[in-house]
C-alpha positions as CSV (number, residue, x, y, z in Angstrom):
1,M,2.1,3.2,-31.0
2,K,5.9,2.6,-31.0
3,K,6.4,5.5,-28.7
4,I,3.8,4.0,-26.2
5,T,5.5,0.6,-26.4
6,N,9.0,2.1,-25.8
7,T,7.7,4.2,-22.8
8,S,5.9,1.2,-21.5
9,A,9.0,-0.9,-21.6
10,I,11.1,1.9,-19.8
11,V,8.5,2.2,-17.1
12,L,8.4,-1.6,-16.6
13,A,12.2,-1.8,-16.5
14,V,12.5,1.0,-13.9
15,V,9.8,-0.5,-11.7
16,F,11.3,-3.9,-11.6
17,L,14.8,-2.7,-11.3
18,G,14.0,-0.4,-8.5
19,C,12.3,-2.9,-6.5
20,S,15.1,-4.3,-4.5
21,E,12.9,-4.1,-1.4
22,P,9.3,-5.1,-1.0
23,L,6.9,-2.1,-2.1
24,T,5.0,-0.4,0.4
25,T,1.2,-0.1,0.1
26,R,1.5,3.5,-1.0
27,E,4.2,2.4,-3.8
28,K,1.9,-0.5,-4.8
29,G,-1.0,1.9,-5.2
30,A,1.1,4.3,-7.2
31,V,2.3,1.6,-9.6
32,V,-1.3,0.2,-10.2
33,G,-2.7,3.7,-10.7
34,T,0.1,4.7,-13.0
35,V,-0.4,1.5,-15.1
36,G,-4.1,1.7,-15.1
37,G,-4.2,5.4,-15.8
38,A,-1.8,5.2,-18.6
39,G,-3.8,2.2,-20.3
40,L,-7.1,4.0,-19.9
41,G,-5.5,7.2,-21.1
42,A,-4.1,5.6,-23.9
43,I,-7.4,4.1,-25.0
44,I,-9.2,7.4,-24.6
45,G,-6.4,9.2,-26.2
46,S,-6.6,6.8,-29.2
47,A,-10.2,7.6,-29.7
48,T,-9.4,11.3,-29.9
49,G,-6.3,10.7,-32.1
50,N,-3.6,11.4,-29.6
51,A,-2.9,8.1,-27.6
52,G,0.6,9.3,-26.3
53,A,-0.8,12.4,-24.8
54,G,-3.7,10.5,-23.3
55,A,-1.3,7.8,-21.8
56,G,0.9,10.5,-20.2
57,I,-2.0,12.5,-18.8
58,G,-3.7,9.2,-17.6
59,A,-0.5,7.9,-16.1
60,A,0.0,11.2,-14.1
61,V,-3.5,11.3,-12.9
62,G,-3.3,7.5,-12.1
63,L,-0.1,8.1,-10.2
64,L,-1.5,10.7,-8.0
65,G,-4.7,8.8,-7.3
66,G,-3.0,5.5,-6.7
67,A,-0.6,7.1,-4.4
68,L,-3.2,8.8,-2.5
69,I,-5.3,5.6,-2.2
70,G,-2.2,3.6,-1.2
71,D,-1.3,6.1,1.4
72,Q,-4.6,5.9,3.1
73,M,-4.5,2.2,3.0
74,Q,-1.0,2.1,4.5
75,A,-2.2,4.6,7.3
76,R,-5.1,2.3,8.1
77,Q,-2.6,-0.8,8.1
78,Q,-0.4,1.2,10.6
79,Q,-3.4,2.0,12.8
80,D,-4.4,-1.6,12.8
81,A,-0.9,-2.6,13.9
82,D,-0.9,-0.2,16.7
83,V,-4.4,-1.3,17.9
84,Q,-3.1,-5.0,17.8
85,R,0.1,-4.0,19.9
86,Q,-2.1,-2.3,22.4
87,I,-4.3,-5.4,22.7
88,Q,-1.3,-7.7,23.2
89,A,0.2,-5.3,25.8
90,Q,-3.2,-5.3,27.7
91,Q,-3.5,-9.1,27.5
92,A,0.1,-9.4,28.9
93,E,-1.0,-7.1,31.9
94,I,-4.2,-9.2,32.4
95,D,-2.2,-12.4,32.4
96,R,0.4,-10.8,35.0
97,Q,-2.4,-9.6,37.3
98,Q,-4.1,-13.1,37.1
99,R,-0.9,-14.9,38.1
100,E,-0.5,-12.4,41.0
101,L,-4.1,-13.1,42.1
102,D,-3.4,-16.7,41.9
103,R,-0.1,-16.4,44.0
104,L,-2.1,-14.3,46.6
105,K,-4.8,-16.9,46.8
106,A,-2.5,-19.7,47.2
107,Q,-0.6,-17.8,49.9
108,Q,-3.8,-17.0,51.8
109,A,-4.9,-20.6,51.7
110,R,-1.8,-21.7,53.5
């Protein structure tokens, strides 16, 4: 149990010290997956008599799963941002064309 506590403390210290910039969605997913996987692995491992190995395996699987899910979420956020930029560019063009039409109508009415 002491080995798990020491490992957890080291992991938490590395996570907090390494976070000088905001985490990306992929990194957040990896952290959540690692912590969740380690916890679940420790619970399952303790039932079978080897909590340390269970925590290690769970952390590795959680890291991979969390990173993959976070990567997909990050890609979706990027797609949404790209679509939003396109919408804004199209709206700016519509506004420009509307101003041009108004100018031409005013010129024609003279």
